[in-house]
C-alpha positions as CSV (number, residue, x, y, z in Angstrom):
1,M,21.1,3.9,2.4
2,S,19.5,4.6,-1.0
3,A,16.1,3.1,-1.9
4,D,17.7,1.4,-5.0
5,R,20.4,-0.1,-2.7
6,T,17.8,-1.3,-0.1
7,H,15.8,-2.9,-2.8
8,R,18.8,-4.6,-4.4
9,E,20.0,-5.8,-1.0
10,L,16.7,-7.1,0.2
11,T,15.6,-8.8,-3.0
12,P,18.4,-11.5,-3.1
13,T,17.9,-12.2,0.6
14,L,14.2,-12.6,0.4
15,G,13.8,-14.0,-3.0
16,A,12.9,-13.0,-6.5
17,A,10.9,-9.7,-6.8
18,R,7.9,-9.2,-9.3
19,D,5.9,-6.3,-10.6
20,L,2.9,-5.5,-8.5
21,T,-0.4,-4.2,-9.6
22,I,-0.9,-1.4,-7.0
23,W,-3.9,0.7,-6.2
24,I,-3.5,3.8,-4.1
25,L,-5.8,6.0,-2.2
26,E,-4.0,9.4,-1.7
27,D,-5.7,12.8,-1.9
28,D,-2.6,15.0,-1.8
29,P,-1.1,15.7,-5.4
30,V,2.4,16.1,-3.9
31,D,2.2,12.8,-2.1
32,Q,0.8,11.2,-5.3
33,R,3.9,12.2,-7.1
34,L,6.2,11.2,-4.3
35,V,4.8,7.6,-4.0
36,T,4.9,7.3,-7.8
37,A,8.5,8.2,-7.8
38,A,9.4,6.0,-4.9
39,L,7.7,3.1,-6.6
40,A,9.7,3.7,-9.7
41,N,12.9,3.9,-7.7
42,A,11.9,0.5,-6.3
43,G,11.7,-0.9,-9.8
44,Q,7.8,-1.0,-9.9
45,P,5.5,0.2,-12.7
46,P,3.3,3.2,-12.2
47,P,0.3,2.5,-10.0
48,A,-2.5,0.8,-11.8
49,A,-5.0,3.2,-10.0
50,M,-4.6,6.4,-8.0
51,T,-7.6,8.0,-6.6
52,Q,-8.2,10.9,-4.2
53,T,-11.3,9.5,-2.4
54,A,-12.3,6.1,-1.1
55,E,-15.6,6.2,-3.2
56,D,-13.5,6.6,-6.4
57,L,-11.4,3.6,-5.5
58,L,-14.4,1.5,-4.6
59,A,-15.8,2.3,-8.0
60,L,-12.9,0.6,-9.6
61,V,-13.5,-2.6,-7.6
62,D,-16.5,-3.7,-9.6
63,A,-15.0,-2.7,-12.9
64,A,-11.7,-4.6,-12.3
65,E,-11.2,-8.0,-13.8
66,R,-9.1,-9.0,-10.7
67,P,-8.0,-7.3,-7.5
68,P,-4.6,-5.6,-7.3
69,D,-1.7,-7.2,-5.6
70,L,-1.4,-4.4,-3.2
71,V,-3.5,-1.4,-1.9
72,L,-1.8,1.6,-0.4
73,V,-4.1,3.7,1.7
74,D,-3.8,7.2,3.2
75,L,-6.1,7.5,6.2
76,N,-7.1,11.0,6.1
77,T,-8.9,11.6,2.8
78,P,-12.2,13.0,1.8
79,G,-15.2,10.9,1.2
80,G,-15.1,8.4,4.0
81,G,-11.4,8.1,4.3
82,G,-9.0,5.2,4.4
83,I,-10.7,3.3,7.3
84,H,-14.0,3.3,5.4
85,L,-12.2,2.0,2.3
86,V,-10.5,-0.8,4.2
87,K,-13.7,-2.0,5.9
88,E,-15.5,-1.9,2.5
89,L,-12.6,-3.9,0.8
90,R,-12.4,-6.5,3.6
91,A,-16.1,-7.1,3.3
92,R,-15.5,-8.5,-0.2
93,T,-14.2,-12.1,-0.5
94,D,-12.0,-11.2,-3.5
95,F,-10.1,-8.7,-1.3
96,A,-9.8,-11.1,1.7
97,T,-6.1,-11.7,1.1
98,V,-5.1,-8.5,-0.7
99,P,-2.4,-6.8,1.2
100,I,-3.6,-3.4,2.4
101,V,-0.8,-1.1,3.7
102,V,-1.5,2.3,5.4
103,L,0.8,5.2,4.6
104,T,-0.4,8.2,6.6
105,S,0.9,11.3,8.2
106,S,-1.1,10.6,11.4
107,V,0.7,9.7,14.5
108,N,-2.5,9.2,16.4
109,H,-2.4,5.9,18.1
110,R,-6.2,5.6,17.8
111,D,-5.9,5.7,14.0
112,Q,-3.4,2.7,14.1
113,I,-5.8,0.7,16.3
114,D,-8.8,1.5,14.1
115,A,-6.7,0.5,11.0
116,V,-5.6,-2.7,12.4
117,R,-9.2,-3.5,13.5
118,A,-10.5,-2.7,10.1
119,G,-8.1,-5.2,8.6
120,V,-4.8,-3.6,7.3
121,N,-1.8,-5.7,7.0
122,A,0.7,-3.0,7.9
123,F,0.6,0.6,9.2
124,H,3.3,3.2,8.4
125,V,3.7,6.8,9.2
126,K,5.1,8.7,6.2
127,P,8.5,10.0,6.9
128,F,9.0,13.7,6.0
129,D,12.5,13.0,4.7
130,W,12.6,11.9,1.0
131,R,15.3,9.4,1.6
132,A,13.5,7.7,4.5
133,F,10.2,7.7,2.5
134,N,12.0,6.2,-0.5
135,E,13.4,3.5,1.7
136,L,10.1,2.7,3.2
137,I,8.4,2.3,-0.1
138,A,11.4,0.1,-1.3
139,L,10.8,-2.1,1.8
140,V,7.1,-2.3,1.3
141,V,7.6,-3.3,-2.3
142,A,10.3,-5.8,-1.6
143,Y,8.1,-7.6,1.0
144,W,5.0,-7.7,-1.0
145,S,6.5,-8.4,-4.4
146,L,8.2,-11.6,-3.4
147,D,7.3,-14.8,-5.1
148,G,5.5,-17.1,-2.7
149,T,4.1,-14.2,-0.6
150,E,0.7,-15.9,-0.5
151,A,1.3,-17.1,3.1
152,A,2.5,-13.6,4.1
153,R,-0.7,-12.0,2.7
154,G,-2.9,-13.7,5.2
155,H,-0.4,-13.3,8.0
156,A,-2.0,-10.1,9.4
157,R,-5.6,-11.2,8.7
158,R,-7.6,-13.1,11.1
């Protein structure tokens, strides 16, 4: 199933989609290009921010007029990593309901536990197959871009 087809099929079922303001922590330039392409295939604009370190993304927090609609986080990045970023974002009241989704190559169960404890809304292992990766991004975007997703935003937060 193509990502475009996945997006088209899900959107009528789940409701009207909207463009998301997305911030991404991803240190690998190839993965940066892949996620940007997959977002475009899902009908989303380019990411509003793409950084290679948690510190760089955190520097954007104070400068931003408002939080993004979605944060995509790679766990294994330099400068503190994704778990550090999630903890720092969740400590801020303006990020309490911002969805944070992990996209990582790590299959370590401990990483998943640590990410959930830090406050992520979802945890996905990056597929190595482009088609599967494209479909995953389309599903993430379809879910978090729905109108009325405010209730879902807090669904994984305690």
